[in-house]
C-alpha beads as a LAMMPS data file, in Angstrom:
LAMMPS data file: protein, C-alpha beads

317 atoms
316 bonds

1 atom types
1 bond types

-500.0 500.0 xlo xhi
-500.0 500.0 ylo yhi
-500.0 500.0 zlo zhi

Masses

1 110.0

Atoms # bond

1 1 1 10.902 6.442 -20.092
2 1 1 12.281 9.968 -18.114
3 1 1 8.999 11.619 -17.587
4 1 1 8.638 10.916 -14.010
5 1 1 7.255 13.371 -11.892
6 1 1 7.950 14.726 -8.487
7 1 1 4.757 15.386 -6.307
8 1 1 6.678 18.164 -4.829
9 1 1 7.089 19.760 -8.076
10 1 1 2.888 19.834 -8.611
11 1 1 0.071 21.914 -7.051
12 1 1 -2.614 20.355 -4.278
13 1 1 -3.521 21.098 -0.687
14 1 1 -4.214 17.537 -0.121
15 1 1 -2.590 14.830 -1.827
16 1 1 -4.096 11.612 -1.324
17 1 1 -1.804 8.945 -1.912
18 1 1 -3.729 5.198 -2.628
19 1 1 -0.740 2.547 -1.990
20 1 1 0.223 0.325 -5.046
21 1 1 -2.929 2.146 -7.187
22 1 1 -2.773 1.147 -10.790
23 1 1 -3.970 3.962 -13.354
24 1 1 -5.957 1.730 -15.619
25 1 1 -8.013 0.205 -12.694
26 1 1 -8.396 3.461 -10.752
27 1 1 -9.898 4.788 -14.449
28 1 1 -12.682 2.209 -14.634
29 1 1 -13.763 2.559 -11.036
30 1 1 -13.289 6.063 -9.732
31 1 1 -16.657 7.821 -11.036
32 1 1 -18.863 5.563 -9.001
33 1 1 -17.373 7.745 -6.049
34 1 1 -15.938 10.907 -7.279
35 1 1 -16.157 13.810 -10.245
36 1 1 -12.984 15.773 -11.284
37 1 1 -10.280 15.503 -14.118
38 1 1 -7.867 12.408 -14.605
39 1 1 -4.753 12.562 -15.744
40 1 1 -2.000 9.734 -16.312
41 1 1 1.521 10.347 -14.786
42 1 1 4.906 8.165 -14.694
43 1 1 5.561 7.547 -11.101
44 1 1 9.450 8.425 -9.724
45 1 1 9.403 5.077 -8.458
46 1 1 8.245 1.319 -8.722
47 1 1 8.099 0.606 -4.510
48 1 1 7.356 2.552 -1.869
49 1 1 10.702 2.981 -0.315
50 1 1 12.142 4.210 -3.867
51 1 1 9.156 6.786 -4.259
52 1 1 9.531 8.034 -0.865
53 1 1 13.404 8.724 -0.972
54 1 1 13.224 10.141 -4.305
55 1 1 10.240 12.437 -3.671
56 1 1 11.277 13.573 -0.406
57 1 1 15.015 14.712 0.267
58 1 1 14.554 17.963 1.788
59 1 1 12.882 19.033 5.109
60 1 1 8.996 20.505 4.562
61 1 1 7.676 22.384 7.464
62 1 1 4.652 22.950 5.347
63 1 1 3.469 19.110 4.979
64 1 1 1.832 17.055 7.383
65 1 1 1.917 13.243 6.473
66 1 1 -0.799 10.751 7.517
67 1 1 0.733 7.504 6.823
68 1 1 -0.568 4.270 7.226
69 1 1 2.561 2.698 5.413
70 1 1 5.546 1.690 8.246
71 1 1 7.619 2.875 5.637
72 1 1 7.116 6.444 6.011
73 1 1 7.471 6.739 10.027
74 1 1 7.050 9.526 12.438
75 1 1 8.616 7.062 15.301
76 1 1 11.361 5.289 13.713
77 1 1 14.020 5.771 10.778
78 1 1 13.018 3.035 8.602
79 1 1 15.731 1.834 6.155
80 1 1 17.615 5.077 6.168
81 1 1 14.844 7.061 5.949
82 1 1 13.607 9.366 9.144
83 1 1 10.429 10.996 8.003
84 1 1 10.719 13.480 10.893
85 1 1 13.565 15.359 9.290
86 1 1 11.415 15.559 6.515
87 1 1 7.875 16.307 7.564
88 1 1 6.580 19.119 10.015
89 1 1 4.466 16.316 11.657
90 1 1 3.848 12.364 10.773
91 1 1 0.924 11.043 12.033
92 1 1 1.518 6.892 12.601
93 1 1 -1.840 5.621 11.863
94 1 1 0.321 2.579 11.238
95 1 1 1.041 2.294 14.832
96 1 1 -2.380 3.458 16.358
97 1 1 -4.612 1.339 14.373
98 1 1 -3.382 -1.415 13.112
99 1 1 -6.048 -4.328 12.679
100 1 1 -4.387 -7.412 13.867
101 1 1 -7.350 -9.263 11.866
102 1 1 -6.397 -7.955 8.546
103 1 1 -2.690 -7.376 8.987
104 1 1 -3.100 -3.769 7.662
105 1 1 -4.678 -0.364 8.159
106 1 1 -8.308 -0.338 7.098
107 1 1 -9.019 2.797 5.205
108 1 1 -11.698 4.777 7.687
109 1 1 -8.813 5.713 10.804
110 1 1 -6.613 6.962 7.748
111 1 1 -9.680 9.525 6.602
112 1 1 -10.651 10.023 10.657
113 1 1 -6.886 11.080 11.095
114 1 1 -6.818 13.492 8.148
115 1 1 -9.948 14.983 8.940
116 1 1 -8.679 15.666 12.437
117 1 1 -5.481 16.947 11.108
118 1 1 -7.131 19.228 8.513
119 1 1 -8.805 21.109 11.385
120 1 1 -5.711 21.046 13.743
121 1 1 -3.024 22.101 10.600
122 1 1 -5.071 24.886 9.220
123 1 1 -2.466 26.352 6.638
124 1 1 -0.444 23.365 6.179
125 1 1 -0.591 20.836 3.259
126 1 1 -1.739 17.363 3.876
127 1 1 -0.437 13.832 2.424
128 1 1 -3.035 11.009 3.518
129 1 1 -1.363 7.622 2.474
130 1 1 -4.042 5.050 2.449
131 1 1 -2.781 1.107 2.011
132 1 1 -5.516 0.053 -0.288
133 1 1 -5.249 -1.138 -2.935
134 1 1 -2.203 -2.828 -1.492
135 1 1 -2.692 -6.261 -0.258
136 1 1 -4.076 -7.914 2.064
137 1 1 -7.183 -7.887 0.620
138 1 1 -10.122 -6.769 3.095
139 1 1 -13.157 -8.603 0.939
140 1 1 -11.553 -12.247 0.937
141 1 1 -11.976 -14.115 4.462
142 1 1 -8.790 -15.570 5.659
143 1 1 -6.756 -13.939 2.918
144 1 1 -4.474 -11.588 5.320
145 1 1 -1.434 -10.855 6.681
146 1 1 0.923 -13.198 8.590
147 1 1 0.669 -11.460 11.989
148 1 1 -0.954 -14.115 13.998
149 1 1 -0.268 -17.288 11.671
150 1 1 -1.912 -20.740 13.442
151 1 1 1.285 -22.933 13.069
152 1 1 -1.642 -26.049 14.236
153 1 1 -3.890 -25.588 11.152
154 1 1 -3.876 -28.473 8.591
155 1 1 -4.125 -25.307 5.795
156 1 1 -0.660 -25.101 4.614
157 1 1 -1.754 -21.459 3.186
158 1 1 -1.936 -20.248 6.927
159 1 1 1.961 -21.143 7.654
160 1 1 3.900 -18.310 8.330
161 1 1 7.360 -17.344 6.933
162 1 1 8.387 -17.853 10.494
163 1 1 8.690 -21.482 9.282
164 1 1 11.914 -20.759 7.574
165 1 1 13.618 -21.515 10.984
166 1 1 11.975 -24.972 11.185
167 1 1 12.172 -28.602 9.219
168 1 1 11.794 -26.528 5.831
169 1 1 15.268 -24.921 6.594
170 1 1 17.196 -26.135 3.748
171 1 1 14.165 -25.448 1.209
172 1 1 14.258 -21.447 2.238
173 1 1 17.933 -21.590 1.609
174 1 1 17.496 -22.809 -1.866
175 1 1 14.743 -20.177 -2.210
176 1 1 16.897 -17.504 -0.882
177 1 1 19.978 -18.570 -3.149
178 1 1 17.476 -18.743 -6.219
179 1 1 16.022 -14.817 -5.284
180 1 1 19.680 -13.721 -4.856
181 1 1 20.573 -14.833 -8.345
182 1 1 17.734 -13.759 -10.179
183 1 1 17.581 -10.171 -8.403
184 1 1 21.760 -10.210 -9.157
185 1 1 21.534 -11.259 -13.215
186 1 1 17.487 -9.979 -13.698
187 1 1 16.398 -13.052 -14.982
188 1 1 12.969 -14.726 -15.039
189 1 1 9.778 -12.125 -14.375
190 1 1 8.685 -10.421 -11.265
191 1 1 8.494 -12.668 -8.181
192 1 1 9.243 -16.011 -9.705
193 1 1 10.489 -17.191 -6.605
194 1 1 6.842 -17.541 -5.818
195 1 1 6.621 -20.334 -8.655
196 1 1 9.583 -21.986 -7.174
197 1 1 8.301 -22.064 -3.439
198 1 1 5.518 -23.668 -4.886
199 1 1 7.473 -26.061 -6.485
200 1 1 9.587 -26.732 -3.269
201 1 1 6.183 -27.259 -1.392
202 1 1 6.872 -24.279 0.761
203 1 1 3.756 -21.897 2.068
204 1 1 2.853 -18.667 0.152
205 1 1 5.861 -16.042 0.595
206 1 1 3.197 -12.880 0.706
207 1 1 -0.798 -11.992 1.224
208 1 1 -0.877 -11.696 -2.748
209 1 1 1.011 -15.038 -3.168
210 1 1 -1.605 -16.527 -1.112
211 1 1 -4.435 -15.223 -2.859
212 1 1 -2.797 -15.995 -5.766
213 1 1 -2.067 -19.708 -5.213
214 1 1 -5.272 -20.434 -3.068
215 1 1 -8.108 -18.858 -5.323
216 1 1 -6.175 -17.904 -8.648
217 1 1 -5.191 -14.722 -10.636
218 1 1 -8.584 -13.574 -11.898
219 1 1 -9.740 -13.624 -8.111
220 1 1 -6.810 -11.813 -7.301
221 1 1 -7.599 -9.081 -9.404
222 1 1 -10.941 -8.957 -8.343
223 1 1 -10.064 -8.832 -4.830
224 1 1 -7.621 -6.008 -5.782
225 1 1 -10.317 -3.915 -7.483
226 1 1 -12.422 -4.396 -4.615
227 1 1 -9.655 -3.046 -2.026
228 1 1 -9.501 -0.253 -4.469
229 1 1 -13.288 0.856 -4.223
230 1 1 -13.126 0.240 -0.546
231 1 1 -10.696 2.655 -0.125
232 1 1 -12.324 5.101 -2.662
233 1 1 -15.452 4.737 -0.762
234 1 1 -13.754 6.229 2.231
235 1 1 -11.846 8.724 0.159
236 1 1 -15.409 10.217 -0.979
237 1 1 -16.185 10.336 2.759
238 1 1 -13.226 12.352 3.540
239 1 1 -13.764 14.943 0.630
240 1 1 -17.389 15.168 2.071
241 1 1 -15.585 16.548 5.185
242 1 1 -13.308 18.901 3.828
243 1 1 -13.475 22.542 3.113
244 1 1 -14.494 23.491 -0.580
245 1 1 -11.678 25.566 -0.883
246 1 1 -8.740 23.048 -0.781
247 1 1 -7.282 21.347 -4.035
248 1 1 -7.425 17.586 -3.178
249 1 1 -5.299 15.342 -5.556
250 1 1 -5.726 11.737 -5.449
251 1 1 -2.621 9.793 -7.063
252 1 1 -0.271 6.579 -5.989
253 1 1 3.319 5.814 -5.071
254 1 1 3.500 3.378 -7.776
255 1 1 1.392 0.454 -9.672
256 1 1 0.988 -3.196 -9.093
257 1 1 1.386 -6.076 -11.598
258 1 1 -1.474 -8.718 -11.332
259 1 1 -0.575 -11.755 -13.063
260 1 1 0.305 -10.212 -16.674
261 1 1 2.842 -12.419 -18.204
262 1 1 3.171 -14.051 -15.006
263 1 1 4.291 -11.330 -12.940
264 1 1 3.290 -9.864 -9.732
265 1 1 3.718 -7.109 -6.858
266 1 1 6.044 -4.195 -7.449
267 1 1 9.814 -4.917 -7.603
268 1 1 11.934 -1.761 -6.524
269 1 1 14.009 -0.478 -9.442
270 1 1 11.728 -1.854 -11.927
271 1 1 10.585 0.534 -15.474
272 1 1 7.671 -1.647 -16.189
273 1 1 5.266 0.879 -17.567
274 1 1 2.109 -0.510 -15.088
275 1 1 4.454 -0.474 -12.046
276 1 1 5.090 3.507 -13.167
277 1 1 1.636 4.449 -14.250
278 1 1 -0.491 6.014 -11.920
279 1 1 -3.502 8.058 -11.828
280 1 1 -3.301 12.131 -10.789
281 1 1 -6.644 12.914 -10.470
282 1 1 -8.069 16.414 -9.166
283 1 1 -11.445 16.037 -7.549
284 1 1 -14.203 18.490 -7.844
285 1 1 -16.586 16.741 -5.587
286 1 1 -18.007 13.667 -3.952
287 1 1 -20.432 11.658 -5.827
288 1 1 -21.959 10.129 -2.576
289 1 1 -23.979 11.546 0.281
290 1 1 -23.773 8.857 2.490
291 1 1 -21.860 6.238 4.101
292 1 1 -23.658 2.931 5.180
293 1 1 -21.555 0.642 5.219
294 1 1 -18.375 2.769 6.477
295 1 1 -16.589 1.115 9.591
296 1 1 -16.251 3.352 12.608
297 1 1 -13.095 2.924 14.318
298 1 1 -11.525 3.983 17.293
299 1 1 -8.032 4.754 18.120
300 1 1 -6.007 2.594 20.009
301 1 1 -2.829 3.205 22.633
302 1 1 0.226 2.773 19.981
303 1 1 1.463 -0.551 20.146
304 1 1 5.132 -1.601 19.817
305 1 1 4.764 -4.486 17.666
306 1 1 7.866 -4.483 15.584
307 1 1 7.668 -2.701 12.715
308 1 1 9.410 -5.642 10.571
309 1 1 6.689 -7.821 11.255
310 1 1 4.037 -5.449 9.715
311 1 1 6.406 -4.964 6.745
312 1 1 5.947 -8.957 6.512
313 1 1 2.052 -8.802 6.636
314 1 1 2.227 -6.718 3.828
315 1 1 4.274 -8.687 2.081
316 1 1 7.238 -6.445 1.829
317 1 1 10.044 -8.586 3.399

Bonds

1 1 1 2
2 1 2 3
3 1 3 4
4 1 4 5
5 1 5 6
6 1 6 7
7 1 7 8
8 1 8 9
9 1 9 10
10 1 10 11
11 1 11 12
12 1 12 13
13 1 13 14
14 1 14 15
15 1 15 16
16 1 16 17
17 1 17 18
18 1 18 19
19 1 19 20
20 1 20 21
21 1 21 22
22 1 22 23
23 1 23 24
24 1 24 25
25 1 25 26
26 1 26 27
27 1 27 28
28 1 28 29
29 1 29 30
30 1 30 31
31 1 31 32
32 1 32 33
33 1 33 34
34 1 34 35
35 1 35 36
36 1 36 37
37 1 37 38
38 1 38 39
39 1 39 40
40 1 40 41
41 1 41 42
42 1 42 43
43 1 43 44
44 1 44 45
45 1 45 46
46 1 46 47
47 1 47 48
48 1 48 49
49 1 49 50
50 1 50 51
51 1 51 52
52 1 52 53
53 1 53 54
54 1 54 55
55 1 55 56
56 1 56 57
57 1 57 58
58 1 58 59
59 1 59 60
60 1 60 61
61 1 61 62
62 1 62 63
63 1 63 64
64 1 64 65
65 1 65 66
66 1 66 67
67 1 67 68
68 1 68 69
69 1 69 70
70 1 70 71
71 1 71 72
72 1 72 73
73 1 73 74
74 1 74 75
75 1 75 76
76 1 76 77
77 1 77 78
78 1 78 79
79 1 79 80
80 1 80 81
81 1 81 82
82 1 82 83
83 1 83 84
84 1 84 85
85 1 85 86
86 1 86 87
87 1 87 88
88 1 88 89
89 1 89 90
90 1 90 91
91 1 91 92
92 1 92 93
93 1 93 94
94 1 94 95
95 1 95 96
96 1 96 97
97 1 97 98
98 1 98 99
99 1 99 100
100 1 100 101
101 1 101 102
102 1 102 103
103 1 103 104
104 1 104 105
105 1 105 106
106 1 106 107
107 1 107 108
108 1 108 109
109 1 109 110
110 1 110 111
111 1 111 112
112 1 112 113
113 1 113 114
114 1 114 115
115 1 115 116
116 1 116 117
117 1 117 118
118 1 118 119
119 1 119 120
120 1 120 121
121 1 121 122
122 1 122 123
123 1 123 124
124 1 124 125
125 1 125 126
126 1 126 127
127 1 127 128
128 1 128 129
129 1 129 130
130 1 130 131
131 1 131 132
132 1 132 133
133 1 133 134
134 1 134 135
135 1 135 136
136 1 136 137
137 1 137 138
138 1 138 139
139 1 139 140
140 1 140 141
141 1 141 142
142 1 142 143
143 1 143 144
144 1 144 145
145 1 145 146
146 1 146 147
147 1 147 148
148 1 148 149
149 1 149 150
150 1 150 151
151 1 151 152
152 1 152 153
153 1 153 154
154 1 154 155
155 1 155 156
156 1 156 157
157 1 157 158
158 1 158 159
159 1 159 160
160 1 160 161
161 1 161 162
162 1 162 163
163 1 163 164
164 1 164 165
165 1 165 166
166 1 166 167
167 1 167 168
168 1 168 169
169 1 169 170
170 1 170 171
171 1 171 172
172 1 172 173
173 1 173 174
174 1 174 175
175 1 175 176
176 1 176 177
177 1 177 178
178 1 178 179
179 1 179 180
180 1 180 181
181 1 181 182
182 1 182 183
183 1 183 184
184 1 184 185
185 1 185 186
186 1 186 187
187 1 187 188
188 1 188 189
189 1 189 190
190 1 190 191
191 1 191 192
192 1 192 193
193 1 193 194
194 1 194 195
195 1 195 196
196 1 196 197
197 1 197 198
198 1 198 199
199 1 199 200
200 1 200 201
201 1 201 202
202 1 202 203
203 1 203 204
204 1 204 205
205 1 205 206
206 1 206 207
207 1 207 208
208 1 208 209
209 1 209 210
210 1 210 211
211 1 211 212
212 1 212 213
213 1 213 214
214 1 214 215
215 1 215 216
216 1 216 217
217 1 217 218
218 1 218 219
219 1 219 220
220 1 220 221
221 1 221 222
222 1 222 223
223 1 223 224
224 1 224 225
225 1 225 226
226 1 226 227
227 1 227 228
228 1 228 229
229 1 229 230
230 1 230 231
231 1 231 232
232 1 232 233
233 1 233 234
234 1 234 235
235 1 235 236
236 1 236 237
237 1 237 238
238 1 238 239
239 1 239 240
240 1 240 241
241 1 241 242
242 1 242 243
243 1 243 244
244 1 244 245
245 1 245 246
246 1 246 247
247 1 247 248
248 1 248 249
249 1 249 250
250 1 250 251
251 1 251 252
252 1 252 253
253 1 253 254
254 1 254 255
255 1 255 256
256 1 256 257
257 1 257 258
258 1 258 259
259 1 259 260
260 1 260 261
261 1 261 262
262 1 262 263
263 1 263 264
264 1 264 265
265 1 265 266
266 1 266 267
267 1 267 268
268 1 268 269
269 1 269 270
270 1 270 271
271 1 271 272
272 1 272 273
273 1 273 274
274 1 274 275
275 1 275 276
276 1 276 277
277 1 277 278
278 1 278 279
279 1 279 280
280 1 280 281
281 1 281 282
282 1 282 283
283 1 283 284
284 1 284 285
285 1 285 286
286 1 286 287
287 1 287 288
288 1 288 289
289 1 289 290
290 1 290 291
291 1 291 292
292 1 292 293
293 1 293 294
294 1 294 295
295 1 295 296
296 1 296 297
297 1 297 298
298 1 298 299
299 1 299 300
300 1 300 301
301 1 301 302
302 1 302 303
303 1 303 304
304 1 304 305
305 1 305 306
306 1 306 307
307 1 307 308
308 1 308 309
309 1 309 310
310 1 310 311
311 1 311 312
312 1 312 313
313 1 313 314
314 1 314 315
315 1 315 316
316 1 316 317
């Protein structure tokens, strides 16, 4: 597979990134929200950092990046990538509108930031990065990130990964050793450590693992699809607020494994077809004229919660 594409080689004015959006799920549900032309592309990355590093090597003074993902930050260098050295402006929605209830950024503040940026930075290209359909899942009560774990709860699913320093320290060492050798020798499937952790009696390792273990794979797939629908509803709203003369394209940084052959999530470096196949959808118009379910959001003061904690909430660390 050598037909991976770079987004900067493509034609667009507004590029909308739906984080971890699979081509097949997008194909099945976009027509309820938008009209346009859908193509299939192969992403250059299987995870956000890989996609980010391979797409953006130079400085682009014609691009404003609206980011809900802490891996693209206008405030910090993250794992060797300083977005301030790659884009004219980075708007950190992940910092100003992090939803501590869900452990993620809802789509509404991303759309609002994009509308404002389109007006303020006329003549610039915009990349608008939504976190959905990536976990956590907005439609399932209690299946959120690990930002505010209740360690006194009787529900083991609510325990945080911070328990790795507690009474289960030895079990976590075994899990770490298993993961290290799995990654080194590339045996088993994507994220088999989730099953190993479950065998050891440890709590879920990520919000997706939480969803898989507590509600099952089919419910996980349904929750992922609902996340995508929630995002597309707000993308349709965004399109309705932008000038008609702009070329708007929807794509993704990578796909997502949702239990196929007991494989989950998105491992960096993987060449799994499901992880690499993403939509390239050129929007012609929105099919919605009202958005009664849209949640109004108000920008808050930038919080100083550790960026590492936010990445843990999303299941990255």
